[in-house]
N, C-alpha and C positions, 0 to 999 in steps of 0.2 A: 288383129285387134280384137276380133271376136274370141280368139282363144284366151287372150289376156283377160277379157271381161268374164269369160266363163270361169277362169281360174279364181277371179275375185268372188264369184258366187259360191265357190266351194268353201268348205270349212277350213279355217286358218290352221295350218300345220307349221311347226318349226322347221326351218330349212335344214336339209341334210348336209353336214359338212363334207367337203370333197375328200376323196380318198387320196392319201399320200402314196406316192410310188414306193414300191418295195425297195429295201436297201440294196438289193442286187441290181436293180435297174439304174441306180446311180452309183458310179464307182467312187470309192473313198480314196481320199489322198492321204497316204501315210508316208511322211517324209523319212521314217526310219527304214523303210524297205524300198529300194530303188525299183522303179517300174521296168518291166521287161520290154525291151523294144520290139515292136510289131513289124514283121517284114512287109515291105511294100509290095502289094500284088502287081502283077504285070497287067497293064491296062489292056482291055479288050476293045477292039474297034467296034464303034457303035454306028449302026446304020442311020442314015439321015432320015429324019421324020418331018412330017408337016408341022408347021407352027401351030401351037394350041392356043386358042383364044382364052385368056384368063377369065374366070368367072367373077362377076361383080361381087365386091366385098359387101356383105350386109352387116351394118353396124349393130352390134349386140348391145343390149342395155347394160349399163354399169351396175345398176342395182339389181338385186335378185327379185324374184317374184314377190309381189306384195300379197299379203293375205287377203282372202276373199272378202272379209268384213273388217272394217276399221271403225271401231267405236260405234257399232250398230248402224252405220250408214248404208243405205241401199244403193244399188247400181244406178238407179235413175238419178241420183243426186250427184254422181261423180262426173267430173268434167275433165277431159284429158286434152293435152296439147295436140295430139295427133289429129283429133277431130277438128280442132280449130285450124290446124294447118291445111287440112284437106278442104275445109270450108273456104278458107282464104284463097287457095289455088283455083277453086271453082268460081271465085268472084263473088261469093255470097257474103253477106254481113254476119257478123257474129251475133248471136242472140244477146239481147241487152240484159235480160234478167240473169243470164248465166255468166255475164262478164266478170262477176266477182265470185270468189269461192264462198260456199256457204259458211255462215257464222259458226256452226258447230263442227267445222272440219278441224281435226286435231293438228296442232303445229308441233313438229318434231319428227324424229326418226325413231323407229322401233329398236328394241334391244338387239334383235337378230341382225338388223342392218348394221348397227354399231359394231357388233362382234365381227361380222364379215369384213368390215372396213378396217378394223384394228388388226385382224390377221394379215390382211394384205399389206398394210403399212409395215408391220413387224417383219414380214417376209422380205420386203425390200430392204429394210435396215439390216437384216442378218446377211443378206447377199453382199451389201456394201462392206460390212465388217469382215466377212470371209475374204473378200477380194483384197482389202487393205492388209489383212493378215498374211495372205499368200505373197503379196508384193513385198512385205517386210522381210519374210523368211528368205525369199529369193535374193533380195538385196544384201542380206547378211551373209548368205552363202557365197555370193560373188565377191564380197569384200574380204572374206576370210580365206576362202579357197578359190582362187581365180581359176576359171576353166572347169570347175567341178562343182558338184553340189555338196553342201555341208551336211554332215551326219545329223541325224535327228537330235535337235536340241530340246525337244519336248517329249522325253520318253514316258512321262507320266500319263500322257493322253492314251497311250496304248495299254499301260498297266492298270489305269483307273477304271477301264471298262465303260467309257462314256457311251451314251446312246448316239444313234445316227443323227438325231436332231441337233446334237452339240457340234457335229462336224460340218464343214462348209458344204453347201448343196451343189456347188459347181466348182470342183477343184480344178486347179490349173493343170493343163496337160503336161506330161513329163517331156523333158528335152529330147530332141531327136537323136542327139549324139550320145553314145554310151559313155558311162563314167569311166575315166581313166583308172588303171590299176594302181595299187600303192607302190608297186615296184618301179613304175614309170615316173613316179614323183621324185624330183631331185631335192636333196637336202639343201636347206637355206644356209648359205655360208655367211656369217656376220661380216660386215665390212671392217676392214682393218683401220685401226686408229693410228694416225701419225703420231708417234712418240719421239721425243727428243732423246738421242743416245746419251748414255751416261758419260760424263766427262772422264777422260783418262787421268789416272793419278799423276800428280806433279812430282816429278823426281826432284830431290834436293839439288841445290845448285852445285856447289863445290865445297870442299872441306869436309869436316867431320860433323856436320849439322845433323842432329837427330831430334825427332819430336818426342817429348816425354809426356806421359799421361800424368795430370796433376794428382797428387796424393789426396786421399780423402781427408776432410777436415777432422781435427782431433776433437774428441768429445770432452776434453778437459775444460775447454772454454765454456761449453754448454753447462757443465756441472757448476762452474764458478758463477755464472749468471743466475742459475737456478737458486744457488745458496744465497746469493745476495738478495734476490727477490723474496725469498722466504724470511730472511732476517728482517728486511724492511717491513714486511707485512706483520710480523710478530711485534716489532717495535711500535708500529702504528696502532695495532690493537691494544697493546699494553698502555700506551699514552691515552687512548680513548677511554679505556677502562678506569684509569687512574683519575682522570679529570671529570668524567661524567657518570660512571657507574659504580665506582668504588664507594663503599659506605665507611667513612672514617670512624676510627675507634673513639667512643665517647664514654663518659661516665657522669654520674649525678653528684652534685655537690650543692652545699648551702651558700646562698649568696643573698644578702639583704633580707634574711629570714624567709627565703623562698628556695624551693628545690629546683635548681636550674641544670641544664645539660652543658657539660664542658667537654671540649675536644681533647682527645688524648686518652691513653689507656690509664686506668685507675680503678679503684674500688668505689662502688656506689655508697655515698654517705647519707643518702636520704632517699625516700620514695615519694612522699607527699610534703606539702608546705609545712604541715604541723611538726614534721620531724626536724625543721630548721628553727623552730622556736627555741628559746633558751630553756634549759631544764628547769623544772619546777624546784623551788628551794625546799629544803627539808623543813618539815613542819615542827615547830618548837613544842616541847613537852608541856602539857597543861599542868599548872600548879593545883588545879582542882580536878581530881580524878572523877571519871564516870559522867561527864557532861558532854552534850553535843557542841559542835563548832559551827559558827557562821563566819564566812570570810568576806571582807569588804576590800575591793581593789582601789588603789589611789594611783591615778596616772600622773606622770611627770608633768608639772605645770598646772595641775588641777587640784592642788592640795586644799584649796579653799572650799572645795565641794565635799570634803570628807564629813564635816559635821552634819550637813543636810542628808547625806547618804546614811550616816549613823542613826539619825533620828528616824529616818524612813524605815530602816531595818528594825529598829527597836519597836516602832509602832506596828510593824507587821506581825509581832509575836502574838500568836493566839493560842499558844500551848497552855495547858493548865499550870498551876503554880510550880515554878521550877527555875533552874539556872541554865544558861547557855553561854558558851564561850564565844568571843568575837576576836577574829584574827584580822590584822591590818596588813595587806600585801601591797607593797609599792612596786610599780612597773615603770622602769626607766625608759628613755627614748629608744634605746637599742633593744627593747623588748625584754630586757633582763628583769627578773623578778626577785624580790626578797621580802622577808617579813620585817615589819618596823620594830626597831629596838625600843627600849624604855624612853630614851631621850627623844626619839622620833615620834613616839606615841604622845609624849607630853606636848611636843610642838604641834602635832596635828590636832589634839584635843584643846589646845590653847589654855592649858592649866599651868599651874606653877607649884613646884615642890622646892622648899628651901635647899640650898646647896649643902648646908650643914647636915641635913637629913639624907640627901641623895648620896653623900659620901659613904653612908652606912648601908646602901642598897645595892643589889646586883642588877644585872640587866634582865634577868628572868622575871617575867611578870605575866599576869592573865587579866585581861579586860573581860568583864562579864556583864550580862543583863539578867535581871530578876523579873519574872512575871508574877505579879501578886495574885492573891486569892481574894476571897470576899471580905476579909477583915479590913483591908484598906478602904474599900468602898463604904463600909459601915462607919468608919471613923470620919470620912469626908462628909457623909450625910449628916453626921452629928453636929458638924460645924457649918452646915448649910452650904457645902461646896459639892457641886455635881460635875465639875469639869474633869476631863480625863487626866489632866496633869496631876490632879490631886491623888488619884488612885491608880495611875497607869504604871507601866514598866519602869524599873529603876536600874541605874548603872552602878557598877562597883569595880574595885581594883584590888588585886592581890599581888604583892611584891615580895620577892625573897630577900631576907636580911643577910648581910655579910657576917662573917665570924667576928663579931665585936661584942662589946658589953651591952646586953639588952637594956640595962638600966640607963645607959647613956642614950640609947635610942628613945626610951620613954621620956627622958628629959627634953630631948629635941622635939618630940611630938607635942608635949605640953606647952612649950614655947610657941609652937606653930598654931595653937588654938586661937590666938588673937587675930590671925589673918586667914585661917584655913577656909573660912566660908567664902571669902572673896576669891582666894586662889583656886578653889575647886567649884566655882559657880557653874561652869560649863559641864561639869559632871552631874549636876543636879538637874533633872529634866522636869522641873516644876517651878512655879513662881514662888519666890520666898516672900513672906509677909513683911511689910514695912513696920518699923517701930524698933523699940529696944530689943536687942537679942538677948536671949537667956544664956547662961553659962553652961560650960561642959560640966558633966557629972559622971560619976562612976555608976556602972550598972551592976545590979545584984545577981545577974545571970552568968557572970563570968565563971563561977565555979561549976555551974551545971554544964557549960559548953567546953570546959577544959582550957579556957583562955587564961593568959597571964593577967590581963586586965582588959576592960572594955570601957570606953568613954563615949558619950553621945551628947547631942543637943538637938531638940525639937525645933522645927522651923515652920510653924509653931506647933504642929501636930506630929504624931508618931509615923504618919505615912510619908512625911517629908522631913527627913532628918539628916544629920551628918554624924556617922558613927565610925570609930576606928578601934581596932584591938590587935593583940598579938597572940598567935597560937603557934607553938613550936618556933620555927624560924620564919614565919610569914607575917607580913603586915597586911591587914585586911581593912579596906575603906569601903563603907557602904553609904547609900543615900536614903535608907529607911531602916526602921528597926528590924523588920523581917528579912531585909536583904542581908544584914550582917549575920543574923542568927542562922539563916539557911546555909550560908557559906561555912560557918563554923561547924555545922553538922557534917559537911562533906569532908572535912579534914580529919583524918583518923588521929586518935590520941596516941601519944608515945608511951 
């Protein structure tokens, strides 16, 4: 105990690890090299000796020596169990003040003690692992090679150059009996399998009975089936294409004045709806050369609207003084168009020409409108009339005479003078003054204009008149003085 206390008083030094035995002291077990059997020595007779009394085993402490100082504690403050046991054996009481360890005594184990304990535990574990490993190897050798050791199944251990520490510390001793040689080993004969003998061929019974090998099937049937399948597939595909994918031949034709698509092959007769409209009629030749043309359409069943359309067209004339031609185009229910004849124009205008005179007229005519200048306005202002009807546009008519006696035509015109104002009232676009009407008279300007004759009547002023004259083979009717004179200037002299 004094030695232990004296060791505590010394300076704390780390414990020296125990030396491991040299590898030559511990034989290695190499399963690849069989151990050489050692001959058993002849026992030597031993002389009898007196029994030796065994020495008492002194228990060694499990823990290594503790360092001389622990956290700065002095030896006087340490209390060990050995002193307490000796005190109790002697019958003395334990000191009261020292019954408890000092408060500043450290709790725990030093790192050196932990390392020593860890090494000891690891050593025991390695021994157990080596033992289990050797038992497994021996068991495997006995199962594979009964009565002999199995060759080395782990040659890598020798070739890898492992350290001695990796090998088991206590190898299992080699078997006492020598390993049998390879020549002494008998080959293993596999057990025979009971097999049923093949049945003997059956001989034919009697007669000339022979077994014939069936001839291979002809490929002709296969070809026929293939051809039928191909034909059916092609027929099905053709039917599908014909009903669902084929684009039937079509062409364009006119129907109900529209361009429609018609099934079947043919030449396209239209491209758009306008191509299906009736062709435009040929425009008649104007009897008054060098003038512009204005066309008024009259729809079938809407003939009563013509006069309103005519007045609106005439009222829209804003050109300077001059003459413009007016064409009347009739549009039937079937969209067919044509220009109105003289008889149709007379009906649309709601005017009247005596049949005795019409028999001397041809169907060629020209309906025109005259846009007056400033003279008409001055005349109206002189009579205190400021309405547009007094000096506005005026209508006129030119008709071609047939090849008859002009003197007879003049006579018919003179006869017509009694009713001409009422018969041509819708041609006059102005209000006629009430009262006694003046009579027609000849104009002195006929020679200057190249006319055969000119007769006129004022209603009651010169801006609202009814004039007629003949030049060449044309009968010209005007509704003002300047209307007739302007037209006569357009007709060239023969």
